[in-house]
MARGUGU-462275 format. One record per residue: residue number from 1; x, y, z of N, C-alpha, C, CB in turn. Coordinates in steps of 0.02 Angstrom, whole numbers, padded with zeros to 5 digits. Glycine has a CB too. Example, Ala and Ser with C-alpha at 12.3 -4.5 7.8 and 13.67 -1.06 7.14 Angstrom:
BEGIN
rofi_nxx_nyy_nzz_caxx_cayy_cazz_cxx_cyy_czz_cbxx_cbyy_cbzz
1_00660_-00284_00390_00615_-00225_00390_00660_-00165_00390_00565_-00224_00452
2_00642_-00112_00354_00684_-00053_00357_00645_00002_00394_00704_-00030_00286
***
This chain:
BEGIN
rofi_nxx_nyy_nzz_caxx_cayy_cazz_cxx_cyy_czz_cbxx_cbyy_cbzz
1_00042_-00059_00000_00000_00000_00000_00044_00062_00000_-00048_00000_00061
2_00023_00112_-00036_00060_00175_-00038_00050_00213_00027_00037_00218_-00098
3_00098_00256_00042_00091_00297_00102_00095_00371_00084_00146_00279_00153
4_00069_00412_00128_00073_00484_00117_00147_00506_00125_00028_00523_00168
5_00165_00562_00095_00234_00584_00095_00246_00635_00150_00253_00613_00027
6_00311_00656_00160_00332_00702_00212_00285_00760_00222_00399_00727_00198
7_00277_00802_00173_00233_00859_00177_00211_00876_00106_00267_00921_00211
8_00148_00885_00097_00123_00898_00030_00057_00936_00032_00114_00833_-00009
9_00044_00971_-00022_-00019_01005_-00030_-00073_00954_-00048_-00015_01060_-00085
10_-00132_00963_-00019_-00188_00920_-00035_-00238_00958_-00079_-00222_00894_00030
11_-00269_00920_-00123_-00320_00948_-00166_-00382_00905_-00159_-00296_00953_-00241
12_-00433_00930_-00124_-00495_00892_-00113_-00539_00896_-00175_-00533_00918_-00051
13_-00571_00841_-00192_-00617_00840_-00249_-00680_00879_-00234_-00634_00767_-00268
14_-00697_00885_-00170_-00754_00924_-00146_-00736_00946_-00075_-00822_00883_-00148
15_-00761_01004_-00053_-00745_01026_00015_-00767_00976_00068_-00777_01094_00028
16_-00729_00971_00121_-00749_00928_00177_-00809_00959_00211_-00690_00919_00227
17_-00858_00918_00230_-00917_00945_00264_-00896_00985_00327_-00965_00888_00285
18_-00922_01046_00331_-00906_01090_00387_-00844_01132_00377_-00897_01049_00448
19_-00805_01117_00325_-00744_01155_00312_-00745_01186_00242_-00682_01109_00319
20_-00804_01203_00218_-00813_01230_00151_-00775_01295_00141_-00886_01240_00137
21_-00765_01334_00195_-00732_01399_00189_-00656_01394_00190_-00754_01444_00245
22_-00630_01335_00203_-00557_01326_00206_-00527_01330_00137_-00539_01260_00239
23_-00470_01363_00134_-00437_01373_00069_-00369_01337_00069_-00428_01448_00055
24_-00368_01276_00046_-00305_01239_00038_-00283_01205_00102_-00252_01284_00014
25_-00262_01144_00096_-00237_01105_00152_-00168_01077_00135_-00285_01048_00170
26_-00127_01069_00186_-00063_01036_00179_-00062_00978_00229_-00003_01085_00192
27_-00030_00924_00210_-00024_00865_00252_00049_00859_00272_-00048_00800_00215
28_00061_00857_00339_00130_00855_00365_00137_00796_00412_00147_00921_00401
29_00192_00758_00403_00206_00702_00448_00222_00728_00517_00263_00659_00421
30_00202_00689_00568_00219_00705_00637_00283_00667_00654_00160_00687_00687
31_00336_00703_00672_00399_00671_00688_00391_00619_00743_00451_00723_00709
32_00421_00561_00732_00421_00508_00783_00357_00468_00786_00434_00537_00849
33_00310_00481_00742_00246_00445_00743_00229_00422_00672_00189_00489_00773
34_00259_00368_00649_00245_00345_00581_00170_00336_00568_00282_00280_00566
35_00147_00362_00512_00077_00355_00494_00030_00405_00527_00054_00287_00511
36_00058_00454_00564_00017_00506_00596_00034_00572_00563_00029_00508_00673
37_-00017_00611_00546_-00008_00673_00508_-00049_00730_00537_-00027_00662_00435
38_-00026_00790_00525_-00065_00850_00539_-00088_00877_00472_-00023_00905_00579
39_-00153_00888_00465_-00181_00920_00406_-00197_00992_00426_-00244_00882_00378
40_-00167_01039_00391_-00172_01108_00411_-00196_01153_00353_-00105_01133_00437
41_-00233_01204_00373_-00256_01255_00326_-00238_01323_00356_-00334_01249_00312
42_-00214_01368_00314_-00194_01434_00338_-00254_01482_00342_-00141_01464_00294
43_-00304_01471_00300_-00360_01518_00298_-00426_01481_00292_-00351_01568_00240
44_-00467_01480_00344_-00450_01498_00413_-00402_01448_00443_-00514_01503_00455
45_-00370_01467_00497_-00320_01424_00528_-00353_01363_00559_-00278_01463_00581
46_-00337_01305_00531_-00365_01241_00554_-00309_01191_00557_-00423_01217_00507
47_-00311_01148_00608_-00265_01091_00610_-00304_01033_00638_-00201_01107_00653
48_-00300_00977_00602_-00330_00915_00627_-00280_00860_00615_-00398_00899_00593
49_-00285_00807_00655_-00239_00752_00649_-00272_00694_00612_-00216_00729_00718
50_-00232_00663_00568_-00255_00607_00529_-00207_00548_00541_-00258_00624_00454
51_-00235_00489_00542_-00195_00428_00551_-00204_00383_00491_-00214_00391_00617
52_-00149_00355_00469_-00152_00307_00414_-00186_00244_00440_-00081_00292_00385
53_-00242_00226_00410_-00282_00169_00434_-00242_00105_00435_-00343_00160_00390
54_-00199_00093_00386_-00161_00031_00383_-00115_00023_00443_-00120_00029_00318
55_-00094_00079_00473_-00049_00077_00530_-00088_00074_00596_-00003_00139_00530
56_-00140_00115_00603_-00174_00123_00666_-00240_00084_00673_-00188_00194_00678
57_-00269_00064_00618_-00332_00027_00620_-00326_-00033_00571_-00393_00073_00602
58_-00281_-00080_00586_-00273_-00137_00540_-00340_-00173_00530_-00220_-00186_00567
59_-00351_-00193_00469_-00413_-00228_00453_-00469_-00182_00431_-00436_-00266_00511
60_-00461_-00117_00440_-00512_-00069_00418_-00502_-00058_00343_-00507_00000_00458
61_-00551_-00077_00305_-00546_-00071_00232_-00614_-00058_00201_-00514_-00134_00202
62_-00640_00003_00210_-00705_00018_00179_-00700_00015_00103_-00730_00087_00202
63_-00754_-00003_00072_-00756_-00005_-00001_-00750_00066_-00028_-00822_-00039_-00027
64_-00707_00074_-00078_-00699_00139_-00110_-00735_00135_-00178_-00622_00157_-00119
65_-00786_00177_-00187_-00823_00174_-00249_-00779_00187_-00310_-00880_00225_-00248
66_-00794_00154_-00365_-00757_00162_-00428_-00754_00235_-00449_-00790_00120_-00485
67_-00809_00272_-00442_-00811_00343_-00460_-00761_00384_-00419_-00881_00372_-00451
68_-00752_00366_-00356_-00704_00401_-00313_-00633_00387_-00338_-00711_00379_-00239
69_-00619_00324_-00353_-00552_00308_-00379_-00538_00346_-00443_-00546_00232_-00391
70_-00588_00349_-00487_-00579_00386_-00550_-00566_00460_-00536_-00640_00378_-00595
71_-00604_00490_-00489_-00594_00561_-00471_-00523_00573_-00445_-00645_00582_-00419
72_-00495_00523_-00412_-00428_00530_-00383_-00373_00511_-00432_-00423_00488_-00320
73_-00393_00484_-00490_-00343_00464_-00539_-00309_00398_-00523_-00291_00518_-00546
74_-00346_00354_-00489_-00319_00289_-00469_-00354_00233_-00506_-00326_00279_-00393
75_-00315_00182_-00524_-00343_00124_-00558_-00372_00073_-00510_-00290_00091_-00600
76_-00342_00068_-00450_-00363_00017_-00402_-00360_00046_-00331_-00320_-00046_-00407
77_-00403_00019_-00288_-00406_00042_-00218_-00340_00030_-00182_-00462_00006_-00181
78_-00302_-00020_-00202_-00238_-00034_-00169_-00188_00023_-00176_-00208_-00098_-00197
79_-00198_00066_-00225_-00153_00122_-00236_-00170_00183_-00192_-00154_00142_-00309
80_-00227_00180_-00159_-00250_00236_-00117_-00222_00228_-00046_-00326_00240_-00115
81_-00215_00284_-00012_-00200_00285_00059_-00263_00306_00094_-00139_00332_00076
82_-00286_00267_00143_-00345_00284_00181_-00324_00314_00248_-00390_00221_00192
83_-00349_00374_00261_-00334_00410_00323_-00398_00419_00363_-00301_00479_00307
84_-00391_00418_00429_-00449_00429_00473_-00434_00489_00517_-00465_00366_00516
85_-00485_00528_00532_-00478_00587_00574_-00472_00563_00647_-00539_00636_00566
86_-00422_00590_00682_-00408_00573_00751_-00439_00626_00796_-00331_00568_00765
87_-00474_00604_00848_-00506_00649_00897_-00478_00636_00966_-00584_00639_00897
88_-00423_00671_00984_-00393_00660_01050_-00430_00700_01104_-00319_00680_01050
89_-00441_00669_01161_-00468_00702_01220_-00426_00679_01280_-00545_00686_01231
90_-00431_00713_01336_-00393_00690_01394_-00412_00620_01417_-00403_00738_01452
91_-00475_00600_01404_-00498_00534_01427_-00478_00478_01380_-00573_00535_01434
92_-00481_00491_01315_-00466_00438_01266_-00457_00469_01197_-00523_00385_01265
93_-00431_00429_01152_-00423_00451_01083_-00465_00406_01039_-00348_00449_01061
94_-00505_00439_00995_-00547_00401_00950_-00530_00420_00878_-00622_00414_00965
95_-00552_00378_00832_-00545_00392_00761_-00613_00387_00728_-00494_00345_00727
96_-00623_00426_00676_-00686_00427_00640_-00682_00377_00582_-00704_00498_00614
97_-00714_00320_00589_-00713_00269_00537_-00771_00278_00488_-00717_00200_00568
98_-00818_00322_00503_-00876_00333_00460_-00862_00382_00403_-00934_00358_00501
99_-00806_00419_00407_-00791_00469_00356_-00716_00472_00342_-00817_00538_00378
100_-00689_00418_00312_-00617_00418_00297_-00599_00466_00241_-00594_00348_00279
101_-00537_00486_00240_-00510_00526_00185_-00468_00479_00142_-00466_00587_00211
102_-00485_00477_00078_-00450_00433_00031_-00404_00477_-00010_-00500_00393_-00015
103_-00340_00459_-00012_-00287_00500_-00041_-00251_00464_-00097_-00238_00523_00012
104_-00239_00499_-00151_-00192_00476_-00202_-00124_00502_-00179_-00212_00500_-00276
105_-00080_00459_-00153_-00017_00483_-00125_00031_00511_-00176_00016_00427_-00088
106_00020_00497_-00239_00064_00523_-00291_00047_00595_-00309_00059_00480_-00353
107_-00017_00613_-00306_-00039_00680_-00330_-00062_00726_-00274_-00093_00672_-00380
108_-00080_00698_-00216_-00109_00738_-00162_-00183_00750_-00170_-00073_00805_-00158
109_-00212_00723_-00222_-00285_00729_-00233_-00320_00683_-00184_-00305_00713_-00307
110_-00373_00707_-00152_-00406_00667_-00101_-00481_00684_-00097_-00373_00677_-00033
111_-00516_00642_-00061_-00587_00653_-00049_-00606_00623_00018_-00631_00623_-00107
112_-00656_00652_00049_-00682_00622_00111_-00744_00583_00093_-00697_00676_00166
113_-00743_00518_00109_-00802_00476_00098_-00849_00483_00157_-00782_00403_00087
114_-00913_00483_00145_-00963_00481_00198_-00997_00413_00191_-01014_00542_00194
115_-00979_00366_00234_-01003_00298_00227_-01073_00291_00255_-00956_00250_00262
116_-01115_00254_00220_-01183_00241_00242_-01183_00183_00292_-01229_00225_00181
117_-01237_00179_00329_-01245_00123_00375_-01211_00134_00442_-01219_00060_00343
118_-01213_00082_00482_-01186_00086_00550_-01126_00039_00559_-01239_00070_00601
119_-01099_00015_00504_-01043_-00031_00508_-00982_00002_00540_-01025_-00058_00440
120_-00972_00067_00524_-00913_00102_00549_-00934_00161_00593_-00871_00128_00489
121_-00909_00163_00655_-00929_00215_00702_-00893_00282_00690_-00916_00193_00772
122_-00925_00335_00713_-00894_00402_00711_-00837_00408_00761_-00947_00456_00726
123_-00842_00371_00816_-00792_00376_00869_-00771_00306_00892_-00819_00417_00928
124_-00727_00275_00854_-00700_00210_00874_-00639_00222_00917_-00683_00166_00812
125_-00637_00190_00974_-00580_00201_01019_-00516_00173_00988_-00593_00167_01088
126_-00464_00214_00991_-00400_00194_00964_-00362_00158_01019_-00360_00256_00937
127_-00346_00095_01008_-00310_00057_01059_-00235_00069_01052_-00325_-00018_01054
128_-00202_00060_01108_-00129_00071_01110_-00091_00015_01075_-00105_00076_01181
***
């Protein structure tokens, strides 16, 4: 599976729900934490953490629609990197499995999927 690179500009195929006013995102690796990234926007100033699903949520493999792969310029789902939004709190850290970000690691083009059903929770506890 491909992985995200050190730091790169991201290009979303459609704005992320709730972040429609954001203008451009960059993805930056977190030193000392393989597969953990900060996604940042300068205007307005936003930072959220993303985790590579293959590293932090082994076995998580939501179906990626063919149209999404085509939008990202990918031939097969194996070429995509699936990232999940991390929600840290003092009590626990959770990840959003219901709305993964699918990334073409070669181009930085990405999209956030909104998965139907209850198979994947919004707040799955991240185990150590």
